[in-house]
N, C-alpha and C positions, 0 to 999 in steps of 0.2 A: 442609709442606703440599704436596699433589699439584700437579703442573703439568698444564695442560690443553691438549689439542689444539684447533686452530682449527676452529670450527664456524660456518659462515655459513648462516643460515636466512633467506631473504628471503620475507617474508609479503606477497605482491604484491597480493592481491585482498581487497576488503572482503567479498565472497561468493565462495567457490570455485566457478568456473563453467566455461565452455566451453573454456577453454585446455586443461584436462586431461580433459574429459568427451567426447572424441571418439575414434573409431577403436578400436584395441586397447590403448591405454594403460591400465595398471592402474587409474588414477583413474576411468576410465569406469564401473567397477563401483561406485564410491563415490558419484559425483554424477551427476545427470541433467543434460542440456544447459542447463536453466534455473537450475542451481546448487543445487537441493534435493538432499537425501540420497536415494539410491536406495532405494525401498521393499523391495527384495529383500535388503537388509542384515539380518543377525541382530544385534539389540541385545543385547550381552553384559552390559550394565549396568555398574555401577561396581565396580572392583576396588581393594582397598587392599593395600599391602605395607609391609614394614619394612626397607628396604635400609640397609646401612652408610653409603652415600654421602649419606644425609640425617641422619646423626648426626655432628655436627662440634663439636669443642672450639674455642671462640673465645679469642682472646688476652686479652680483658678479664675472664677468670675465669668466663665463663658457657658454656653448651653449648646446642646445637640438637639436638632429637631429634623429628623429624616423620615422619609416614607419607607414603609415596608414594600418589597417588590418580589413577586413570585411568578414563575412560569409554571403552569399547571396542566396536567393531563387527566383524563377520566378513562378508566378501564371499562370494558363492556359490563362488568358486574357491579359498577358503581363505586369502586375504590378510586381515591384521588391521589395522584402523584404530585408532589410539590417540590420545585427547585427554587430555593430562595436565592436572592442576590447576595453578593459578598457582604455588603453592609448589613443586610437583613439577617444573614446567618450569624454574624458577629453578635448582634443584639439578641437574637434568639438564644444563643449560648449563654449570654449574660442573664437572660430572663426566661428560663426553660419552661416554667409553668404558665406564665402569662402569655407567652408567644405560641403555646400549643406544641412545642417541641417534644414534651414528655408524652403527648398523646399519640405519637406516631407508632405504627406497627414495627418499623425498623427503618434502616437507612443504608444506602449504598453511595459510595463516593467515586470520583474519577480523577484523583490525583493529589490531594493534600496529605494523605496518610493518616491523619487523626485530627480531632477537633483541637487538641492541645497545640499541635504544630501549626494549625491554621490561625489560632489566636496569636501565637508567637510571631507568625509571618506578618499579620496585619499590624500589631501594636507593639511588638517587642522592641523595636529600635526607638520608640517614642516614650519608653518608660525610664524613669530615673533609677537605674539599677543600683547605683551607689547608695541611694536613699533606701531602696528595698533591702539591700544587704546589711546596711547599718542598723536598720530597725528590726530586721528579721534574719539574723545570721544562719538560722536553720535551713534557709533556702540556698542550697549549694548549686542549683542549676535553674534556668528559666522554667523548665518543665515542672519542677516542684512548685514553683510559684503559681503557674497556671493551673496546676492540679488543685492547689489550695483555693484559687478563685472559683473553680467549678464546684468545689465541695462547699462553698459558702463560707469559707474560713478567712477570706481575705477580700478587702474592698479595692478593686483594681484602680478606680478613678483617682484615688489619693496620690498615685505615683506617676500620673501622666505629666510629661514635661512640656507638652505643646500640642499643636493641632496636626502634626504630621500624619498621625494614624487616620484621621478623618480623610485627608487627601488620598491616602492609600486605599481606603475603603471606596471612595468615589471613583478612583481610577479603575479599580477592579470591577465596580458596578458598570461603568461605561463600556468596559471590554467584556462583551457577553461570553466570549470563549473562556475567560478565566473565572467569570462570576458564577457559573452554574456548576458548583463543585459537589453538591450533595443532593441525592434523591431521597425524599421522605415519603413514606407510603402511609395513607390513612384509610383503614378499612371502613366500608360503608360510608365513605365521605360524602357521597351525594345525598344520602338520607340524613346525615348528621353534619351538614355543611356549616352550620353556625359555630361548630367547635373546632374547625380546621383553619390553618393559616389562609387568609384571603377570604374567608367566609363563603357565602353562597353566590358571589358574583360569577355569573356565566355558567353555573353548574347545570348540567343537562338532566332533566327528569322526564323521559319519554313515557307515554302511557303503556300499559301492558300490551304486548303484541298478541295478535290472533294465533291460535295454536298451530294452524296449518301453514302459516306464512312466515317469512323471515322477520327478524326484529326490526322495528323502525330505526332509522339512522338520522343523526343530526350533524350538520356541518355549518360552521360559521367563520367569518373573517373578522379580524380586528377592526374596530372603528378607526376612521382617519380623522385626526384632530389638528387644527391649525389655530394658533394665536399669534398675531403679528401687528406691528405698527404699520399703518397704511399712509399716513400723511402727518406733517410734511416730511421731506427727505431728511432734514437735519433739524429736529425740533429744538428750540431754545427754551430756557426756563421762562416761566410767565413773568412779564415785566420787561423782558428784553426783546420779545417779539412785538415791537411797537407798531408794525404795519398791520398785522392781522389779529394779534392777541388771541390766538386760537388754541394754544397748547398742542396736544397731539391726539390723533385718532387711532383707536385700537379696534381691530376686527377679530372675531372668532368664527370658526366654521367647524361643523361636525358632520361626518357622513358615516352612517351605520348601515353596512350591507345587510341584506335580508338573511335570516336564519333559514337554512334549507332543511326542511323536515320531510323525509321520505318514509311513507308507510305503505303497507300492503293490505289490500282488502280481499278477504276470502270470497270467492264466487261459488255459489252452489247452483245445481240444476235439479229439477224434479224428475225422478225416474220411477217407472212401474216396477213393482216387486211383488213377489208372492211370499207373504209372511205366514208364520205358523198360526193356525186358527185358535182363538180363545174359546173357552167354554161357552156354548150356546150359539156360536157362529157357524154358518153353513159353509163348508169347504167348497171352493170353486176353482182352485188351481193347484198345481203340483209344485211343492217347494224344492224338489230336486229330482235329478235323473234316477235316483235310487228308489223312488216311490212309484208304484204302478197305479195308484189311485190319487184323486184329489185329496190333499191333506192340509191345504192352506187357503188363505183368503187374499184376494187381489187388493193391493194398496199402493200408495206412493210414498216415497221418502226423498229428502233433500240430500244430495250427494255432492261432496266437494269436487269442484271442477278445476279451478286455477286461482292464482293470486294476481290481483290487479294492482299495478303500481301507481301510487299517487305522490306527486312532488309538490309540496307546499312552500311558498316563499313567504315566511312569516315576518312581519315588521317588528323591529325592536326599537321603539321610539325613544327619543330623548325625554326623560322625565324631569330632570333638573340640570341646570348649567350655571356654574359660578366661575368668575374670572377676577383675578386680583393682580396688582402691580406692587412690588416692594423694592425699595432702594437697597442694594446689597451692602454688606458690612464694610467692604473696602471703600466704597464711595462715601459712606457716612464718616469713616475715619479720615478720609482725605478732606472732607468739608470742615470737620471740627478740628483737625490737626494742621495739615499743611496750609490749607486755604485760610484757616484762622490766624496763622502767623503773619500773613500779608494783608488780610482784609479783616479789620477789627470786628469782633462779635459775629463772625460767620457761624451759622448754626443750621441744623436740619429743620426745614419748614414742615414737610409732611412726607414721611418715609413710606407710608402704606396707603393704597387706594383700593376701594372695592369698586371694581369696574362694572361687573354684571352679576346679579342685579344691583343697581345703585346709580352710577352715572349713566349707564346704558341698559339695554334690555335685549332679549333674544326671542326669536320665534322659531317654530319647527313644525314638521309634518312628515308624512310618508306618502310615496307614490304608489301606483297600482302594482308595481313589481316588488313591493316590500322594502325598498330602499328608503331609509329615514334620514332626514337632514335637519340641522338646526344652524341658524346664523344669528349673529348679534354684533353690535358695535357700541363702543363708548366714545362719543365725540367730544373733542375739545377738552381733553383731560388736563387739568391745570397743574402740570408738573412744575414745581417751584424749586427743585433741587437738581443740580447737575450730577451726572454719573450714570451708572448702569442700573436699570430697573429689571428685576426678574418678573417676567409675566407667567402667570399660572392659570390653567383652566382645568376644572374638575367637572366630570359629566357622569350622571347616573341614568341608565336606561330603564325601561319599564319591564324588560323580560318579555318572553313570548308565550302565547297560549294557542291551543288548537282545540276547538269545540269545547271550550271551557276547562281544558286540562293544561296545567303549566308544562311547558316544554323546556324553556331555559329561564333561569333566575335573572333578576336585574344585574347588569354589569356596572362596575365602577371603574372608570378609566380617567387618566389625566395626562396633561402635557405641560412642559415648561418651555419658555423662550426668554429672550432678552431684547431690550431696546436701549438706546443711548439718548440721553438728554444733555444738551451742550450749554455752556455758559461763555459769554465773551468777557474777558477780564481786561480792564484798562491797564496800560503800562504804568508802573509806579515810578514817579520822578523823584530822585533823591533830593 
């Protein structure tokens, strides 16, 4: 098991406020003096990732394979603010270097008090404290134990007594009000996006603005993703659907609103002027009221007049789309356990399906207004096992460009759903 470097993150304020929101401190771009988020921030939405440090084999024969989840903002200067979900923050603390936690400029929190108390809140009730104290009597309090974990002196996974802490993490993640407990700030994150949590997904990189006009602005909405079973209403396992033998149909749909890029064009006009005469030129005009004789030469120059506003609706097309179905663990246990007790040699036939690309395919495109869509379906999927199947779709977009200049980076988004497959069990006659 990896050893971990010490990370001390003190979450000192219930509402991040004036301590950091003054002067030229980078936090002043993030929060207003009253503690509210600065309205100039670009909301990059929620980004999901699949890092190795959230896939861990546990000693008691189980494994954890979760997605990292971040809500991110971009400041006008290109710094990135990252708000990890509860489960993501837990594993970032366990893997500070791999997760990028050590690379942050600093952090602000809104309620847990400290990283040690956060870890205790999530996992404390699910550790075998009697085993901890029997093997390590030097830990007289849970805080000392968690301090040793963060110092890399103790392997926490050895002492877990069950899966309750994973349930706690997922409940906190589903409840967005409780999940966003820590603000992490990454300086120059838009220029060094590969090194920050969430990577370059959705990062805004506008071209340099003209000197006379306002900075370009970028706004974008989150893509809308749908994955669902469309037919039949109550699919039976293959072999029992004797009438149609059709399995089940799965449909996916993605809608990506256009990225709105607003930029300002400087407009110049030509004006007559009297400039100072150079050596050898014949003066033919007066450069100013203070001169009684011609001392200049007639000429023209371009003078700034106004800024012309342009609003571009940039398409962010779907570059790749993948969809899968996986029989959940509880259903697999029911088949091999309870069902196996009454139906000899019951077993899991096929727990995982690659729906798209594989059984089905997808197509996509963009309309004239910049809205991009993708649709696909996997027909007659031969589900041979009863239970709950977890449906998952992962999408990567192309990002956007304007006149050859990247405006937004490709985005990676995903969605999960569920569907039920049924089985008819004959009554057992004693």
